[in-house]
C-alpha positions in Angstrom: 15.6 -50.2 162.1 18.6 -50.1 164.5 21.0 -51.4 161.9 20.0 -48.7 159.4 20.4 -46.0 162.1 23.8 -47.4 163.0 25.0 -47.5 159.4 23.9 -43.9 158.9 25.7 -42.9 162.1 29.0 -44.5 161.1 28.9 -43.0 157.6 28.1 -39.5 158.7 30.3 -36.6 157.6 33.4 -36.1 159.8 32.5 -32.4 160.4 29.3 -33.3 162.1 30.1 -31.4 165.3 30.9 -28.2 163.4 27.3 -26.9 163.8 27.6 -27.0 167.6 30.8 -25.0 167.5 29.2 -22.4 165.1 26.2 -22.1 167.4 28.5 -21.6 170.4 30.6 -18.9 168.6 27.4 -17.1 167.5 26.0 -17.2 171.0 29.2 -15.8 172.4 29.3 -13.0 169.8 25.6 -12.1 170.6 26.4 -12.0 174.3 29.4 -9.8 173.8 27.3 -7.4 171.6 24.6 -7.3 174.3 27.2 -6.5 176.9 28.6 -3.6 174.8 25.1 -2.2 174.1 24.2 -2.5 177.8 27.3 -0.5 178.8 26.4 2.2 176.2 22.8 2.5 177.2 23.6 2.7 180.9 26.2 5.4 180.4 25.4 8.8 181.8 25.4 10.6 178.5 23.0 8.2 176.8 20.7 8.1 179.9 20.5 11.9 179.8 19.6 11.9 176.2 16.9 9.2 176.7 15.5 11.0 179.7 15.3 14.2 177.7 13.6 12.5 174.8 11.0 10.9 177.1 10.4 14.2 178.9 9.8 16.0 175.7 7.5 13.2 174.4 5.4 13.2 177.7 5.2 17.0 177.9 3.4 17.4 174.6 0.3 19.5 175.1 -2.9 18.3 173.3 
């Protein structure tokens, strides 16, 4: 069992660590996008628009 595992490990493709680098870059890009969206949503203009939309939605008379 160990011998088979060792043989597979030695004959693995050389770009085996590439997946980890791709995951790291994707995570970094997602964090950067989240930071940009956070800055946009917390800006004064967007907060005012969101507040106005919520006030109009809550002031609906039934």
